[in-house]
VOSETOR-482556 format. One record per atom (N, C-alpha, C): residue in three letters; atom name; residue number from 1; x, y negated, z; chain. Coordinates in pm, 1 decimal, decimal comma. Atoms other than C-alpha are relative to their C-alpha. Layout:
BEGIN
PT res atom   n       c1       c2       c3 chain
PT ala   CA NUM        X        Y        Z     A
...
// end
This chain:
BEGIN
PT res atom   n       c1       c2       c3 chain
PT unk    N   1    104,7      8,9    120,2     A
PT unk   CA   1    505,4  -5219,5  -3993,9     A
PT unk    C   1   -108,4     92,7     19,2     A
PT unk    N   2    124,2    -70,5    -35,8     A
PT unk   CA   2    183,9  -5061,8  -3935,4     A
PT unk    C   2    -95,7     23,2   -128,8     A
PT unk    N   3     64,2      3,8     81,8     A
PT unk   CA   3     -0,8  -4951,2  -4173,6     A
PT unk    C   3   -150,1     29,8     20,2     A
PT unk    N   4    113,5    -10,9    -27,3     A
PT unk   CA   4   -398,2  -4979,2  -4160,9     A
PT unk    C   4    -60,0    113,9    -28,7     A
PT unk    N   5     62,1   -133,5     30,4     A
PT unk   CA   5   -525,1  -4618,1  -4140,5     A
PT unk    C   5   -156,8      3,7     60,4     A
PT unk    N   6    150,6      9,6     -0,3     A
PT unk   CA   6   -921,0  -4575,1  -4097,8     A
PT unk    C   6    -25,3    129,7     -0,6     A
PT unk    N   7     50,2   -110,6    -18,9     A
PT unk   CA   7  -1062,1  -4268,3  -3971,6     A
PT unk    C   7   -115,5     45,0   -125,8     A
PT unk    N   8     98,4     49,4     67,0     A
PT unk   CA   8  -1330,1  -4366,1  -4230,8     A
PT unk    C   8     50,2     79,9   -132,4     A
PT unk    N   9    -73,8    -32,0     86,7     A
PT unk   CA   9  -1094,8  -4268,6  -4509,9     A
PT unk    C   9     22,7    146,0    -46,0     A
PT unk    N  10    -11,9   -164,5     23,5     A
PT unk   CA  10  -1065,6  -3879,8  -4465,0     A
PT unk    C  10    -97,5     44,9     49,3     A
PT unk    N  11    115,7    -92,6    -71,9     A
PT unk   CA  11  -1335,9  -3690,9  -4475,0     A
PT unk    C  11     -5,0    131,0    -39,0     A
PT unk    N  12    -15,2   -125,6     25,3     A
PT unk   CA  12  -1363,1  -3363,2  -4368,0     A
PT unk    C  12   -132,9     92,1    -40,8     A
PT unk    N  13    104,5   -108,3     18,3     A
PT unk   CA  13  -1522,7  -3125,9  -4594,7     A
PT unk    C  13     11,5    117,3    -24,1     A
PT unk    N  14     16,7   -146,1    -18,2     A
PT unk   CA  14  -1567,4  -2799,4  -4509,9     A
PT unk    C  14    -86,7    139,0    -68,0     A
PT unk    N  15    111,6    -91,5     23,3     A
PT unk   CA  15  -1721,0  -2526,2  -4712,7     A
PT unk    C  15    -19,8    106,7     93,1     A
PT unk    N  16     -3,3   -103,5    -47,8     A
PT unk   CA  16  -1860,5  -2252,8  -4555,6     A
PT unk    C  16     65,2     95,2      8,7     A
PT unk    N  17    -74,6    -89,1     47,6     A
PT unk   CA  17  -1632,6  -1995,2  -4719,4     A
PT unk    C  17    145,0     -2,8     99,0     A
PT unk    N  18   -141,9     31,6    -88,5     A
PT unk   CA  18  -1296,3  -2169,9  -4533,6     A
PT unk    C  18    -69,9    -20,1    137,4     A
PT unk    N  19    113,8     24,0   -168,4     A
PT unk   CA  19  -1538,8  -2217,6  -4202,4     A
PT unk    C  19     41,9    168,1     22,5     A
PT unk    N  20      8,4   -111,7    -75,2     A
PT unk   CA  20  -1565,0  -1806,6  -4175,3     A
PT unk    C  20    116,3     36,1    -20,7     A
PT unk    N  21   -148,6    -23,7     20,2     A
PT unk   CA  21  -1221,6  -1745,7  -4323,1     A
PT unk    C  21     63,4    -39,5    160,4     A
PT unk    N  22    -68,7     79,9    -74,4     A
PT unk   CA  22  -1084,2  -1955,3  -4039,0     A
PT unk    C  22    -54,0     80,5    128,6     A
PT unk    N  23     27,0    -67,6    -91,0     A
PT unk   CA  23  -1314,5  -1795,7  -3782,4     A
PT unk    C  23     69,2    178,8     -3,4     A
PT unk    N  24    -19,1   -131,8     55,9     A
PT unk   CA  24  -1255,3  -1424,4  -3911,4     A
PT unk    C  24    189,1      9,0      1,3     A
PT unk    N  25   -152,7    -10,1    -40,3     A
PT unk   CA  25   -822,0  -1489,8  -3879,6     A
PT unk    C  25      5,1    -20,0    124,3     A
PT unk    N  26     -7,8     -7,7   -141,8     A
PT unk   CA  26   -881,3  -1606,4  -3519,4     A
PT unk    C  26    -24,9    121,3      5,5     A
PT unk    N  27     64,1   -133,2    -72,6     A
PT unk   CA  27  -1078,7  -1289,4  -3404,8     A
PT unk    C  27     99,9    103,8      3,3     A
PT unk    N  28    -49,4   -130,7     27,6     A
PT unk   CA  28   -868,8  -1063,3  -3630,8     A
PT unk    C  28    125,9    -40,5    113,9     A
PT unk    N  29   -131,8     20,2    -62,2     A
PT unk   CA  29   -543,6  -1221,5  -3456,2     A
PT unk    C  29    -20,7     44,6    172,0     A
PT unk    N  30     50,4     -3,6   -120,0     A
PT unk   CA  30   -738,9  -1210,3  -3090,4     A
PT unk    C  30     17,9    193,6     -7,8     A
PT unk    N  31    -11,1   -187,4    -30,0     A
PT unk   CA  31   -775,2   -799,0  -3179,2     A
PT unk    C  31    111,3     41,3    -60,1     A
PT unk    N  32   -147,7    -57,2    -15,0     A
PT unk   CA  32   -431,3   -711,0  -3277,4     A
PT unk    C  32     89,7    -17,5     90,8     A
PT unk    N  33   -124,8     29,8   -155,5     A
PT unk   CA  33   -283,1   -902,3  -2982,8     A
PT unk    C  33    -37,4    145,9     60,7     A
PT unk    N  34    112,9    -97,8   -127,7     A
PT unk   CA  34   -594,5   -696,9  -2769,9     A
PT unk    C  34     92,9    152,1    -47,9     A
PT unk    N  35    -55,1    -75,6     49,8     A
PT unk   CA  35   -426,5   -392,0  -2999,4     A
PT unk    C  35    103,3     36,8     53,9     A
PT unk    N  36   -201,7     16,8     19,3     A
PT unk   CA  36    -60,0   -417,4  -2981,8     A
PT unk    C  36    -21,5      8,9    188,7     A
PT unk    N  37    -30,2    -54,5   -149,9     A
PT unk   CA  37   -128,5   -446,0  -2573,8     A
PT unk    C  37    -48,1    145,5     27,6     A
PT unk    N  38     90,0   -196,6    -65,5     A
PT unk   CA  38   -341,3    -94,2  -2538,2     A
PT unk    C  38    109,2     34,6    -85,3     A
PT unk    N  39   -106,6   -121,5     20,0     A
PT unk   CA  39    -70,5     76,7  -2761,1     A
PT unk    C  39    119,3    -28,7     45,9     A
PT unk    N  40   -147,8      1,3    -30,0     A
PT unk   CA  40    231,6    -69,5  -2577,6     A
PT unk    C  40    -66,5     58,7    151,8     A
PT unk    N  41      7,9   -102,7   -148,1     A
PT unk   CA  41     28,0     69,5  -2226,3     A
PT unk    C  41    -18,4    130,7    -28,6     A
PT unk    N  42    -15,4   -189,7    -25,7     A
PT unk   CA  42    -25,7    395,6  -2397,6     A
PT unk    C  42    110,1    112,4    -61,1     A
PT unk    N  43   -165,5    -27,9     10,3     A
PT unk   CA  43    348,7    418,7  -2497,7     A
PT unk    C  43     37,4     36,3    111,6     A
PT unk    N  44      5,1     19,2   -101,5     A
PT unk   CA  44    401,2    298,7  -2203,7     A
PT unk    C  44    -17,6    142,7    110,8     A
PT unk    N  45     35,6   -136,3    -30,4     A
PT unk   CA  45    211,4    611,0  -2043,0     A
PT unk    C  45     48,0    149,6    -21,6     A
PT unk    N  46   -103,5   -141,1     31,6     A
PT unk   CA  46    367,0    886,9  -2266,0     A
PT unk    C  46    106,2     10,7     24,2     A
PT unk    N  47   -144,5      5,4   -108,1     A
PT unk   CA  47    729,0    777,3  -2177,3     A
PT unk    C  47    -29,0     65,0    120,7     A
PT unk    N  48     13,2      3,0   -155,6     A
PT unk   CA  48    593,0    776,0  -1816,2     A
PT unk    C  48    -44,5    204,1    -18,4     A
PT unk    N  49     30,6   -122,8    -32,5     A
PT unk   CA  49    445,1   1157,8  -1898,0     A
PT unk    C  49    103,7     91,8    -26,7     A
PT unk    N  50   -105,5    -79,3     51,0     A
PT unk   CA  50    720,2   1266,1  -2099,2     A
PT unk    C  50    103,3     -4,0    119,3     A
PT unk    N  51    -58,1      9,2   -156,5     A
PT unk   CA  51    948,3   1177,7  -1781,2     A
PT unk    C  51      4,9     83,5    133,2     A
PT unk    N  52     42,7    -82,2    -99,0     A
PT unk   CA  52    748,4   1355,1  -1579,4     A
PT unk    C  52     30,9    144,8     25,8     A
PT unk    N  53      8,3   -172,0     54,6     A
PT unk   CA  53    746,0   1693,8  -1766,9     A
PT unk    C  53     93,2     27,7    -21,0     A
PT unk    N  54   -161,8    -48,3    -27,0     A
PT unk   CA  54   1141,1   1677,6  -1818,4     A
PT unk    C  54      6,8     -0,9    125,7     A
PT unk    N  55    -73,2     -1,7   -146,6     A
PT unk   CA  55   1191,7   1597,5  -1456,9     A
PT unk    C  55    -36,4    142,5     35,5     A
PT unk    N  56     30,1    -91,9    -52,1     A
PT unk   CA  56    943,8   1893,0  -1361,7     A
PT unk    C  56    109,6    132,2    -52,3     A
PT unk    N  57    -45,0    -75,7    108,2     A
PT unk   CA  57   1117,6   2114,5  -1639,9     A
PT unk    C  57    135,5     22,7     59,2     A
PT unk    N  58   -124,9     18,7    -42,8     A
PT unk   CA  58   1474,8   2034,7  -1477,1     A
PT unk    C  58     30,5     50,5    120,7     A
PT unk    N  59     47,3    -47,5   -155,5     A
PT unk   CA  59   1321,8   2109,6  -1132,6     A
PT unk    C  59      5,7    161,0    -35,0     A
PT unk    N  60     33,5   -112,0     38,1     A
PT unk   CA  60   1210,3   2423,8  -1253,0     A
PT unk    C  60    133,4     45,5    -43,4     A
PT unk    N  61   -131,2    -69,0     49,4     A
PT unk   CA  61   1522,3   2541,8  -1448,8     A
PT unk    C  61    102,9     11,7     65,8     A
PT unk    N  62   -136,0     36,9   -105,7     A
PT unk   CA  62   1788,9   2403,1  -1160,7     A
PT unk    C  62    -67,0    124,9     89,4     A
PT unk    N  63     24,6    -86,5    -90,6     A
PT unk   CA  63   1566,4   2659,9   -902,1     A
PT unk    C  63     -2,0     81,2    -67,2     A
PT unk    N  64      1,3   -130,0     52,8     A
PT unk   CA  64   1489,5   2940,3  -1160,5     A
PT unk    C  64    198,2     60,1     16,6     A
PT unk    N  65   -145,0    -19,7      9,6     A
PT unk   CA  65   1909,3   2911,2  -1225,2     A
PT unk    C  65     40,6     83,4    123,1     A
PT unk    N  66   -102,2     -9,6    -90,4     A
PT unk   CA  66   2003,0   2923,7   -869,2     A
PT unk    C  66    -51,9    148,0     42,8     A
PT unk    N  67    118,3    -90,1    -39,9     A
PT unk   CA  67   1727,1   3208,3   -803,8     A
PT unk    C  67     65,0    163,0    -66,3     A
PT unk    N  68    -64,3   -118,7     93,0     A
PT unk   CA  68   1900,3   3420,8  -1077,2     A
PT unk    C  68    161,5      8,3     58,3     A
PT unk    N  69    -43,3    -41,3    -58,7     A
PT unk   CA  69   2185,4   3394,7   -929,9     A
PT unk    C  69     46,9     52,5    131,6     A
PT unk    N  70     38,7    -57,5   -125,1     A
PT unk   CA  70   2130,3   3483,3   -591,0     A
PT unk    C  70    -56,7    153,6    -23,2     A
PT unk    N  71     52,3   -149,4     54,2     A
PT unk   CA  71   1990,2   3788,0   -745,1     A
PT unk    C  71     41,3     74,5    -55,1     A
PT unk    N  72   -153,3    -51,3     38,0     A
PT unk   CA  72   2289,8   3851,5   -957,3     A
PT unk    C  72    108,9     34,8    124,0     A
PT unk    N  73   -115,6    -11,9    -73,1     A
PT unk   CA  73   2520,0   3850,8   -688,9     A
PT unk    C  73    -80,7    111,8    172,0     A
PT unk    N  74     90,1   -124,8    -30,8     A
PT unk   CA  74   2221,4   4053,0   -476,4     A
PT unk    C  74     67,5    162,8     15,7     A
PT unk    N  75     16,1   -129,5     87,8     A
PT unk   CA  75   2244,2   4303,5   -697,7     A
PT unk    C  75    167,7     90,4     -7,7     A
PT unk    N  76   -137,7    -82,2     -9,8     A
PT unk   CA  76   2613,1   4335,9   -691,0     A
PT unk    C  76     83,5     39,8     76,4     A
PT unk    N  77    -92,4    -42,2   -138,0     A
PT unk   CA  77   2673,1   4389,4   -360,6     A
PT unk    C  77    -61,0     45,0     43,7     A
PT unk    N  78     91,5   -158,7     -1,3     A
PT unk   CA  78   2397,8   4668,7   -359,3     A
PT unk    C  78     73,0     77,7    -52,2     A
PT unk    N  79    -43,3   -112,1     92,7     A
PT unk   CA  79   2592,5   4836,0   -635,2     A
PT unk    C  79    137,3      7,8     84,3     A
PT unk    N  80   -161,5    -39,0    -64,0     A
PT unk   CA  80   2924,2   4788,5   -403,1     A
PT unk    C  80     11,0    -19,3    106,1     A
PT unk    N  81     13,7     42,8   -164,0     A
PT unk   CA  81   2833,7   4807,3    -76,5     A
PT unk    C  81     71,6    109,0    119,2     A
PT unk    N  82    -55,1    -97,2    -97,1     A
PT unk   CA  82   3027,3   5098,5     66,5     A
PT unk    C  82    155,7     -7,8    -65,2     A
PT unk    N  83   -147,1     80,1     44,8     A
PT unk   CA  83   3352,5   4886,4    -71,8     A
PT unk    C  83     48,2    -59,9     69,4     A
PT unk    N  84    -52,5    101,7    -54,1     A
PT unk   CA  84   3587,3   4720,1    118,9     A
PT unk    C  84     -4,2   -128,0     12,1     A
PT unk    N  85     43,3    173,4     39,2     A
PT unk   CA  85   3483,9   4343,9    -60,9     A
PT unk    C  85   -122,4    -53,0    109,0     A
PT unk    N  86    102,3     58,9    -48,2     A
PT unk   CA  86   3208,7   4320,1    179,6     A
PT unk    C  86     30,9   -164,3     35,8     A
PT unk    N  87    -11,1    135,4    -73,0     A
PT unk   CA  87   3346,8   3954,6    334,4     A
PT unk    C  87     16,9    -74,7   -142,1     A
PT unk    N  88     17,1    108,4     80,8     A
PT unk   CA  88   3376,6   3808,3    -10,7     A
PT unk    C  88   -129,8     45,8   -135,9     A
PT unk    N  89    183,4     11,1     55,2     A
PT unk   CA  89   3000,6   3945,1   -108,4     A
PT unk    C  89    -33,2    -75,7     60,1     A
PT unk    N  90     94,9     62,4    -39,0     A
PT unk   CA  90   2880,6   3803,7    164,0     A
PT unk    C  90     51,0   -184,8     -0,2     A
PT unk    N  91    -41,8    109,5     67,0     A
PT unk   CA  91   3102,3   3465,5    108,5     A
PT unk    C  91    -76,8    -32,2   -126,7     A
PT unk    N  92     86,3     -2,9    125,1     A
PT unk   CA  92   2924,0   3502,0   -252,6     A
PT unk    C  92   -146,1    -44,5     26,5     A
PT unk    N  93    101,3    -11,5    -51,6     A
PT unk   CA  93   2620,5   3543,6   -120,8     A
PT unk    C  93    -52,8   -112,6     96,2     A
PT unk    N  94     78,6     87,0   -123,4     A
PT unk   CA  94   2586,0   3271,2    152,8     A
PT unk    C  94     71,3   -107,2   -125,1     A
PT unk    N  95    -42,1    151,5    150,7     A
PT unk   CA  95   2739,9   3017,9   -178,3     A
PT unk    C  95   -140,0     -4,1    -59,1     A
PT unk    N  96     83,0     29,4    104,1     A
PT unk   CA  96   2457,7   3123,2   -399,7     A
PT unk    C  96   -207,8    -16,4    101,2     A
PT unk    N  97     70,2     13,5    -29,8     A
PT unk   CA  97   2231,1   3143,7   -104,1     A
PT unk    C  97    -26,9   -186,1     24,1     A
PT unk    N  98    -10,1    172,8    -18,9     A
PT unk   CA  98   2327,4   2723,9    -48,5     A
PT unk    C  98    -70,1    -12,6   -138,4     A
PT unk    N  99     53,4    104,1     97,6     A
PT unk   CA  99   2283,1   2658,1   -414,1     A
PT unk    C  99   -147,6     25,0    -32,3     A
PT unk    N 100    148,4     19,1     36,2     A
PT unk   CA 100   1899,4   2753,9   -415,5     A
PT unk    C 100    -48,1    -48,3    137,7     A
PT unk    N 101     88,8     66,2    -85,6     A
PT unk   CA 101   1836,1   2567,2    -99,9     A
PT unk    C 101     39,8   -145,8    -48,3     A
PT unk    N 102    -47,1    147,1     95,3     A
PT unk   CA 102   2030,2   2268,0   -296,6     A
PT unk    C 102    -82,3    -46,8    -53,0     A
PT unk    N 103    149,4    -26,2     63,5     A
PT unk   CA 103   1758,0   2368,0   -540,6     A
PT unk    C 103    -72,1   -105,1     13,1     A
PT unk    N 104     96,0     28,6    -87,9     A
PT unk   CA 104   1516,4   2331,8   -367,0     A
PT unk    C 104    -45,2   -170,9     84,0     A
PT unk    N 105      2,9    135,0    -56,8     A
PT unk   CA 105   1615,4   2012,8   -179,5     A
PT unk    C 105     -9,2   -110,0    -98,4     A
PT unk    N 106     65,7     -1,7     83,4     A
PT unk   CA 106   1667,2   1895,4   -466,6     A
PT unk    C 106    -82,9    -73,8    -80,4     A
PT unk    N 107    134,7     47,3     46,3     A
PT unk   CA 107   1357,2   1890,1   -611,3     A
PT unk    C 107   -122,9    -42,2     71,1     A
PT unk    N 108     40,3     90,1    -82,7     A
PT unk   CA 108   1214,6   1777,0   -292,6     A
PT unk    C 108     18,4   -157,2     59,2     A
PT unk    N 109    -34,1    108,3     12,1     A
PT unk   CA 109   1406,9   1482,3   -290,3     A
PT unk    C 109    -78,1    -69,6   -128,4     A
PT unk    N 110     78,1     60,2     91,1     A
PT unk   CA 110   1269,7   1425,3   -640,6     A
PT unk    C 110   -151,7    -50,7     33,7     A
PT unk    N 111    128,6    -11,2    -34,5     A
PT unk   CA 111    962,7   1461,5   -506,8     A
PT unk    C 111    -47,4    -87,8     75,6     A
PT unk    N 112    -23,5     40,1    -62,8     A
PT unk   CA 112    994,5   1257,2   -239,9     A
PT unk    C 112    -12,4   -192,2    -69,6     A
PT unk    N 113    -86,2    109,2     20,6     A
PT unk   CA 113   1142,1    957,8   -453,3     A
PT unk    C 113   -141,8    -61,0   -116,9     A
PT unk    N 114    103,4     39,2    133,8     A
PT unk   CA 114    794,1    984,7   -702,9     A
PT unk    C 114     14,1     80,2   -111,4     A
PT unk    N 115   -112,8     24,1    156,2     A
PT unk   CA 115    986,3   1152,2   -979,6     A
PT unk    C 115    -63,3    117,8     -5,1     A
PT unk    N 116     43,4   -124,1     20,4     A
PT unk   CA 116    736,0   1431,6   -953,8     A
PT unk    C 116   -135,6      6,3     56,0     A
PT unk    N 117    184,8     32,3    -20,0     A
PT unk   CA 117    366,0   1458,5   -993,7     A
PT unk    C 117    -42,2     59,8    148,0     A
PT unk    N 118      7,8    -32,0   -155,9     A
PT unk   CA 118    242,4   1511,8   -607,0     A
PT unk    C 118    -96,2    155,4    -12,7     A
PT unk    N 119    126,4    -92,6     -2,7     A
PT unk   CA 119    -76,7   1794,5   -705,6     A
PT unk    C 119     95,5    122,1    -43,5     A
PT unk    N 120    -72,3   -101,9     53,6     A
PT unk   CA 120    141,5   1965,2   -940,9     A
PT unk    C 120    115,4     71,0     66,1     A
PT unk    N 121    -67,9    -49,0   -119,4     A
PT unk   CA 121    436,0   2017,3   -702,6     A
PT unk    C 121      7,3     50,6    102,4     A
PT unk    N 122     52,6   -121,9   -115,6     A
PT unk   CA 122    265,4   2105,1   -407,3     A
PT unk    C 122    -51,2    113,6    -63,8     A
PT unk    N 123     76,1   -102,6     62,0     A
PT unk   CA 123     51,7   2381,3   -623,4     A
PT unk    C 123    134,4     50,6    -23,5     A
PT unk    N 124    -60,9    -53,5     58,4     A
PT unk   CA 124    383,7   2499,9   -763,0     A
PT unk    C 124     80,5     68,5    110,6     A
PT unk    N 125    -92,1    -57,9   -125,0     A
PT unk   CA 125    628,9   2481,7   -474,5     A
PT unk    C 125    -25,4     42,6    132,4     A
PT unk    N 126     42,8    -11,6   -155,5     A
PT unk   CA 126    436,6   2483,6   -125,5     A
PT unk    C 126     34,7    154,0     47,4     A
PT unk    N 127     32,3   -149,9    -53,0     A
PT unk   CA 127    435,7   2879,8   -110,9     A
PT unk    C 127    179,0     39,8    -24,4     A
PT unk    N 128   -102,7      2,2    -56,7     A
PT unk   CA 128    803,5   2898,2   -183,7     A
PT unk    C 128     79,2    -68,9    115,2     A
PT unk    N 129   -132,8     91,8    -87,2     A
PT unk   CA 129    949,8   2629,1     31,5     A
PT unk    C 129    -52,1     68,0    157,8     A
PT unk    N 130     67,7    -82,3   -144,4     A
PT unk   CA 130    725,6   2786,2    347,4     A
PT unk    C 130     60,4    117,4    -23,2     A
PT unk    N 131    -79,7   -105,2      6,5     A
PT unk   CA 131    867,0   3112,9    195,5     A
PT unk    C 131    174,4    -23,7     94,7     A
PT unk    N 132   -204,7     35,0    -70,9     A
PT unk   CA 132   1239,6   2956,9    276,1     A
PT unk    C 132    -31,6    -12,9    154,5     A
PT unk    N 133    -32,0     49,3   -156,8     A
PT unk   CA 133   1130,6   2859,0    650,4     A
PT unk    C 133    -32,3    107,7     60,2     A
PT unk    N 134     15,4   -150,7    -72,8     A
PT unk   CA 134    975,2   3208,0    719,5     A
PT unk    C 134     72,4    108,7    -41,9     A
PT unk    N 135    -80,3    -50,9     48,9     A
PT unk   CA 135   1257,5   3385,7    558,4     A
PT unk    C 135    119,6     47,9    121,1     A
PT unk    N 136   -133,7      0,2   -108,7     A
PT unk   CA 136   1512,6   3509,6    844,1     A
PT unk    C 136    116,9    -40,2      2,4     A
PT unk    N 137   -114,0     54,3     90,1     A
PT unk   CA 137   1813,5   3458,5    623,4     A
PT unk    C 137     35,6   -172,5     32,1     A
PT unk    N 138     -1,9    159,3     25,5     A
PT unk   CA 138   1711,8   3103,6    515,3     A
PT unk    C 138    -92,5    -54,0    104,7     A
PT unk    N 139     42,4     62,6   -118,1     A
PT unk   CA 139   1522,6   2988,0    818,4     A
PT unk    C 139    133,6    -55,0     63,0     A
PT unk    N 140   -130,3      9,5   -122,6     A
PT unk   CA 140   1830,4   3049,6   1035,4     A
PT unk    C 140    109,6   -121,9    -64,0     A
PT unk    N 141   -101,0     50,3     74,1     A
PT unk   CA 141   2047,6   2870,9    757,2     A
PT unk    C 141    -46,1   -199,7    -15,3     A
PT unk    N 142     54,2    114,5      5,7     A
PT unk   CA 142   1774,9   2592,8    755,6     A
PT unk    C 142     11,8   -112,8    151,2     A
PT unk    N 143    -28,3     77,7   -156,0     A
PT unk   CA 143   1808,9   2537,5   1174,9     A
PT unk    C 143     97,7     -0,9     -9,3     A
PT unk    N 144   -145,6     25,2    -45,1     A
PT unk   CA 144   2187,1   2569,5   1178,3     A
PT unk    C 144     27,6   -148,7    -60,8     A
PT unk    N 145    -12,5    125,9     43,5     A
PT unk   CA 145   2164,3   2243,3    974,7     A
PT unk    C 145    -47,5   -137,4     63,6     A
PT unk    N 146     65,9    101,0    -95,0     A
PT unk   CA 146   1964,5   2064,2   1219,6     A
PT unk    C 146    -59,9   -128,8    -85,0     A
PT unk    N 147     65,4     28,6     94,3     A
PT unk   CA 147   1769,9   1931,6    965,3     A
PT unk    C 147     54,8   -141,8    -77,3     A
PT unk    N 148    -75,4     94,0     66,2     A
PT unk   CA 148   2052,3   1675,3    819,3     A
PT unk    C 148     53,1     16,8   -172,7     A
PT unk    N 149    -35,5      9,8    119,3     A
PT unk   CA 149   2185,6   1868,8    523,6     A
PT unk    C 149   -101,1      8,0    -78,6     A
PT unk    N 150    115,6     57,3     71,9     A
PT unk   CA 150   1862,2   1934,3    352,6     A
PT unk    C 150   -121,0    -71,1     54,8     A
PT unk    N 151    164,7    114,6    -79,7     A
PT unk   CA 151   1614,2   1657,1    503,5     A
PT unk    C 151    -69,8      2,3    -87,3     A
PT unk    N 152    110,7      1,9     39,1     A
PT unk   CA 152   1430,6   1644,1    199,8     A
PT unk    C 152   -134,9    133,2     10,7     A
PT unk    N 153    147,7    -86,7    -56,6     A
PT unk   CA 153   1323,3   1996,0    232,9     A
PT unk    C 153    -51,7      7,7    128,3     A
PT unk    N 154    107,7     61,0    -59,9     A
PT unk   CA 154   1223,7   1924,9    553,8     A
PT unk    C 154   -107,7    -47,4     40,2     A
PT unk    N 155     66,0    144,0     20,8     A
PT unk   CA 155   1067,0   1625,7    493,9     A
PT unk    C 155   -110,9     20,3    -74,2     A
PT unk    N 156     86,1    -85,6     77,8     A
PT unk   CA 156    835,0   1817,3    214,8     A
PT unk    C 156    -76,9    112,3     99,4     A
PT unk    N 157     38,3    -78,6    -33,3     A
PT unk   CA 157    798,4   2119,8    425,2     A
PT unk    C 157    -92,6    -46,8    105,4     A
PT unk    N 158    101,0     88,5   -149,0     A
PT unk   CA 158    667,0   1915,9    755,6     A
PT unk    C 158   -155,3    -55,2    -62,8     A
PT unk    N 159    134,2     63,5     40,1     A
PT unk   CA 159    440,7   1707,8    521,6     A
PT unk    C 159   -108,5     79,6    -65,3     A
PT unk    N 160     93,3   -114,4     13,4     A
PT unk   CA 160    281,6   2047,5    395,4     A
PT unk    C 160    -81,3     56,1     83,5     A
PT unk    N 161     66,8    -97,0   -173,9     A
PT unk   CA 161    245,1   2195,3    692,2     A
PT unk    C 161     11,7    -22,5    104,7     A
PT unk    N 162    -26,2     73,0   -165,3     A
PT unk   CA 162    292,5   1974,2    965,6     A
PT unk    C 162   -197,9     46,8     42,8     A
PT unk    N 163    140,4    -26,8    -30,4     A
PT unk   CA 163    -97,7   2106,6   1127,8     A
PT unk    C 163    -32,2   -108,1    120,2     A
PT unk    N 164     43,8     89,9    -69,0     A
PT unk   CA 164    -60,2   1799,2   1326,9     A
PT unk    C 164   -124,7   -128,7    -32,4     A
PT unk    N 165     95,2    135,0     97,5     A
PT unk   CA 165   -244,0   1554,3   1053,8     A
PT unk    C 165    -78,3    -24,7     41,5     A
// end
């Protein structure tokens, strides 16, 4: 059974205060949604910046630690140069040199993976990387490994210093 309903029975009475309150509610909802999206974007940007800085700090810490270790080994070798333990010290020095090259290779891989900001990385490490390839001992270690062991280091060196660009 259907009830006969006429639209004429419903009179829409809208007072101006209700009308403006409804419009204000819609505008406020749109504004809050937009602000929320901007806040999420800002939070995402801040999280990425924090992650980038953390990555750069860890990279610097690893390289610095490897350099200090190499310096300490070199100092011990200098102190005990006249003693007969030169094979032991040579092994320790070679290990410390590899530790430093591994730290740079790891940093370069992070750079190639986009985990470190390009301009800051290049500004901070390009001279150090160049010096590794120009240093007699490190250049020999880098060429001995036929670009495979320290491939990221070789790629970044080539990227920064390739004159055929």
